[in-house]
C-alpha positions in Angstrom: 147.5 128.8 92.3 146.2 129.1 95.9 145.5 125.6 97.3 142.0 126.5 98.4 141.1 127.8 94.9 142.8 124.8 93.3 140.5 122.4 95.3 137.4 124.5 94.3 138.4 124.4 90.7 138.9 120.6 90.8 135.5 120.2 92.4 133.7 122.3 89.7 135.7 120.5 86.9 134.7 117.1 88.4 131.0 118.2 88.7 131.1 119.4 85.0 132.5 116.1 83.8 129.7 114.3 85.7 127.2 116.6 84.1 128.6 115.7 80.6 128.5 112.0 81.3 124.9 112.2 82.2 123.9 113.9 78.9 122.9 112.1 75.7 125.9 111.7 73.3 125.4 113.0 69.8 125.7 110.5 67.0 127.6 110.8 63.7 125.8 110.5 60.4 128.0 108.6 58.0 125.8 109.0 54.9 122.3 109.9 53.8 120.4 109.0 50.7 116.8 109.5 49.3 114.3 106.7 49.9 111.2 105.8 47.9 108.4 107.4 50.0 107.1 108.3 53.4 107.3 106.0 56.4 110.0 103.8 54.9 110.4 100.1 55.7 114.0 99.0 56.0 115.8 95.6 55.7 119.4 94.6 55.5 120.7 92.1 52.9 124.1 90.5 52.5 126.7 88.6 54.6 129.6 91.1 54.8 129.7 94.9 55.0 131.2 95.1 51.5 128.2 93.1 50.1 125.5 94.4 52.4 122.6 96.5 51.0 119.9 98.4 52.8 116.6 97.8 50.9 113.9 100.5 51.2 110.2 100.3 50.5 107.2 102.3 51.5 103.6 101.1 52.1 102.4 104.0 50.1 104.5 103.4 47.0 105.4 100.9 44.3 109.1 101.4 44.3 111.9 99.5 46.0 115.4 100.9 46.2 118.7 99.2 47.3 121.7 101.2 48.5 125.2 100.0 49.5 125.4 99.9 53.2 129.0 101.0 53.4 128.4 104.5 51.8 124.7 104.8 50.9 125.3 104.9 47.2 122.6 103.5 45.0 122.8 99.9 43.9 119.5 99.5 42.0 115.9 100.6 41.9 112.7 98.8 40.9 109.2 100.1 40.1 106.5 97.4 40.5 102.9 97.0 39.5 101.7 96.9 43.1 102.3 98.7 46.3 104.7 97.1 48.8 103.0 96.9 52.2 105.7 94.9 54.1 109.5 95.1 54.4 111.4 93.0 51.9 112.8 89.5 52.8 116.5 88.7 52.4 117.6 85.4 50.9 121.1 84.2 50.1 121.1 85.5 46.6 117.9 87.4 46.2 115.5 90.0 47.7 111.9 88.8 48.0 109.2 91.6 47.5 105.5 91.0 48.2 103.0 93.3 46.6 99.7 94.3 48.1 97.7 92.2 45.6 99.7 89.1 46.5 102.4 89.0 43.7 105.8 87.9 44.7 109.1 89.1 43.1 112.4 87.5 43.8 115.1 89.9 42.5 118.9 89.5 42.3 120.9 91.2 45.1 123.4 92.7 42.7 121.2 94.4 40.1 117.5 94.0 41.1 116.6 92.0 38.0 114.1 89.2 38.3 114.9 85.7 39.4 111.3 84.8 39.2 107.8 86.3 39.6 104.6 84.6 40.7 101.1 85.9 41.2 98.5 84.9 43.7 96.1 82.1 43.1 93.2 84.4 44.0 93.5 88.0 42.8 91.1 89.4 45.4 92.8 87.6 48.4 95.4 90.1 49.8 98.4 89.3 51.9 97.9 89.5 55.7 101.6 89.5 56.8 105.1 89.6 55.5 106.6 86.5 53.7 108.7 84.1 55.7 111.5 81.7 54.8 111.7 78.3 56.5 113.6 75.1 55.6 114.5 76.3 52.0 110.9 77.3 51.3 109.0 80.6 51.1 105.6 81.0 52.8 102.9 83.6 52.5 99.6 84.1 54.3 96.5 85.8 53.0 93.4 87.5 54.6 91.3 84.4 53.8 93.6 82.2 55.8 95.4 80.7 52.8 99.1 79.7 53.2 101.2 79.2 50.1 104.5 77.4 50.2 107.0 77.9 47.4 110.6 76.8 46.7 113.2 79.4 45.8 112.6 79.1 42.1 109.0 80.0 42.3 107.7 76.4 41.8 104.7 75.8 43.9 105.1 73.0 46.4 101.8 73.6 48.1 99.3 76.0 46.5 96.5 76.5 49.1 96.1 75.4 52.7 93.3 77.1 54.7 94.0 77.9 58.4 91.7 76.2 60.9 90.5 79.3 62.5 86.7 78.6 62.5 84.1 80.9 61.1 85.6 84.1 62.4 89.0 84.7 60.8 91.0 87.2 63.0 93.9 89.2 61.6 97.4 87.9 62.3 99.6 90.1 64.5 103.4 90.5 64.8 105.1 87.5 66.4 108.8 87.3 67.2 110.0 83.7 67.1 113.0 81.8 65.8 111.1 78.5 65.6 111.6 76.5 62.4 107.9 75.6 62.4 105.4 78.0 60.8 103.8 79.8 63.7 101.1 82.5 63.5 99.4 84.5 66.3 96.1 86.3 65.6 94.1 89.0 67.3 91.9 86.5 69.1 95.0 85.0 70.8 95.1 81.8 68.8 98.7 80.5 68.4 98.6 78.2 65.4 101.7 76.0 64.6 102.2 74.2 61.3 104.9 71.8 60.1 107.0 73.7 57.6 107.5 70.5 55.5 104.0 69.1 55.2 101.9 72.1 56.4 100.1 69.7 58.7 98.6 71.4 61.8 100.8 70.7 64.8 98.9 72.6 67.5 96.4 75.5 68.1 96.3 77.0 71.6 94.4 80.0 72.9 96.8 82.4 74.6 94.2 84.9 75.4 92.1 83.9 78.5 89.0 85.8 77.1 88.2 83.8 74.0 85.3 86.1 73.2 87.5 89.2 72.6 90.0 89.9 69.8 92.4 92.2 71.4 95.9 90.8 71.1 98.4 93.2 69.5 101.7 91.3 69.3 103.7 88.5 70.8 107.1 86.9 71.2 108.0 83.3 71.8 111.3 81.6 72.7 112.8 79.2 70.2 111.7 75.9 72.0 108.1 77.2 72.3 108.0 76.8 76.0 107.4 80.5 76.9 105.6 83.4 75.2 104.5 86.9 75.9 101.5 88.7 74.4 100.6 92.4 74.5 96.8 93.1 74.7 94.9 96.1 73.5 93.9 96.8 77.1 97.5 97.7 77.9 98.4 94.3 79.6 101.6 92.3 79.0 100.9 88.7 79.7 103.3 85.7 80.0 101.9 82.3 79.0 102.9 78.6 78.5 102.1 78.0 74.8 102.0 74.2 75.3 99.0 74.6 77.7 97.8 78.1 77.4 98.5 78.6 81.1 98.8 82.2 82.1 101.9 82.8 84.3 101.7 86.5 85.1 100.5 89.9 83.8 101.6 93.5 84.1 100.0 96.7 83.2 102.1 98.8 80.8 100.5 102.2 81.2 98.0 104.3 79.3 96.5 102.4 76.4 97.1 105.2 73.9 100.9 105.1 74.6 101.2 101.6 73.2 101.4 103.3 69.8 103.8 106.1 68.6 102.4 109.5 67.7 102.5 108.3 64.1 100.3 105.3 64.9 103.0 102.6 64.8 102.7 99.8 67.4 105.5 100.1 70.0 104.6 97.4 72.4 106.0 94.4 70.5 107.9 92.3 73.1 111.7 91.8 72.5 113.3 88.7 74.1 116.6 89.1 75.9 118.9 86.3 77.2 119.1 86.6 80.9 121.3 84.4 83.2 120.5 81.2 81.2 116.9 82.2 81.1 115.0 84.9 79.3 113.7 88.3 80.0 111.3 90.5 77.9 111.8 94.2 77.1 108.8 96.2 76.2 108.3 99.9 75.4 105.6 102.5 75.4 105.8 106.1 74.2 107.5 107.3 77.4 108.9 104.2 79.2 110.9 101.0 78.6 110.8 98.1 81.0 112.3 94.7 81.4 110.5 91.8 83.1 111.6 88.4 84.2 110.5 85.8 81.6 108.6 83.3 83.8 107.9 85.7 86.7 106.6 89.2 87.0 109.8 90.7 88.6 110.6 94.1 87.1 114.3 93.8 86.3 114.8 97.3 85.0 112.9 100.5 84.1 113.9 103.5 82.0 112.2 106.8 81.3 112.8 107.6 77.7 114.4 111.0 76.9 112.0 111.6 74.0 108.9 109.7 72.7 109.5 106.3 71.2 108.7 106.0 67.5 109.5 102.3 66.7 109.4 99.0 68.6 112.7 97.8 70.2 115.1 95.7 68.2 117.5 93.1 69.6 121.1 92.8 68.2 121.9 89.2 68.9 125.6 89.6 67.8 126.3 92.3 70.4 123.6 91.3 72.9 122.3 94.8 72.8 118.7 96.1 72.4 118.0 99.3 70.5 115.0 101.7 70.7 114.4 104.5 68.3 112.9 107.7 69.8 112.0 111.0 68.2 115.3 112.7 69.1 117.4 109.9 70.5 118.7 106.4 70.1 118.4 104.4 73.3 120.3 101.1 74.0 120.4 98.5 76.7 122.9 95.8 77.5 123.7 93.9 80.7 127.2 95.4 81.0 126.5 99.1 80.6 122.7 99.3 81.2 120.6 102.0 79.6 122.3 104.7 77.4 120.8 107.4 75.2 122.4 109.1 72.2 121.2 112.3 70.5 120.2 112.0 66.9 121.3 114.8 64.6 118.4 114.4 62.1 116.6 117.3 60.6 113.3 115.3 60.2 111.7 113.0 62.8 113.0 109.4 62.6 110.5 106.6 61.8 112.2 103.2 61.2 115.3 101.4 62.3 117.5 98.5 61.0 120.6 97.0 62.6 123.7 96.0 60.6 127.2 94.9 61.7 128.9 98.1 62.7 126.2 100.5 61.4 122.7 101.6 62.3 120.3 102.6 59.5 117.4 105.0 60.2 114.6 106.1 58.0 112.9 109.5 58.7 109.2 110.2 58.4 109.6 111.9 55.0 111.5 108.9 53.6 115.2 109.9 53.7 117.6 107.1 54.8 120.7 107.6 57.1 123.7 105.5 58.0 124.6 106.3 61.6 127.7 105.2 63.5 127.2 102.7 66.3 128.0 104.3 69.7 
């Protein structure tokens, strides 16, 4: 081949390879299986891949289904007397399911049969958030501000404990925190911390500077409780010191309507990232994902999403990688490789995301569940 044409050919080949590297990489679907209804909620149960299950529920239905994570085959299915508004809670040997009338079921991992069942003390007092597990005990919270504490057998250790929220009881909002204490954040910006052993009130701090408004959507707090971030309905991300309520900085995220997905799911739930012995916070809207310094307003990174986001970001602590589910893509971020996007070969629009060791589980809007390879 003439040397001139050889050089031109190499140039075009190099340009084509660069083009390919810049494109989203398609992902492989390892298995798919039916779910139990539209807008599925997903949770992963089990210690090893051979034992792990993906448990699927739907806020519109009364069924819960468990599938083997390795190949998607069915493990068990349950039909309950109530709808299931929140994702199930994994315990060492059981799956805890909370019904929309307050009933709790603890069912065996292996076959879905009951360990125990316990009803609410007040049939008209509905759950206000998913159940939590702290210090070998199970906790629920209701719309009337009632906390219940139960041991794993279903025996009641503490039946009723009203929250000290004054006359106006605001709704609780999602709060990401690894604290062992029992911590709740509500729409008014009140961060309430209880001792998980005695249920005594430890502290109550206002994180929202405007106490007269109830516009907090979500929050995240580091394990030692020294730093927190809240997302407000106005489209503001705010960093605060929970010990004092001191506001450190704020940033505008963009148009208020883009804090939610097109299906109405809240996207702007802060995700905490380790960052040079400190912390950063990753937050997403429909079109954009950004990372801010924890205690300062420095914008560390920004990424225009390749398709609209449909679920809040999830942090994989094992691999130090954050995942964001979009309508046609998976997007990931880690410090070593930065932002990457991967095409999703799904027929229907994705809706929910769960992370497992070596596998990503996605539920589509119609309720089908997919096991997808980790890129």
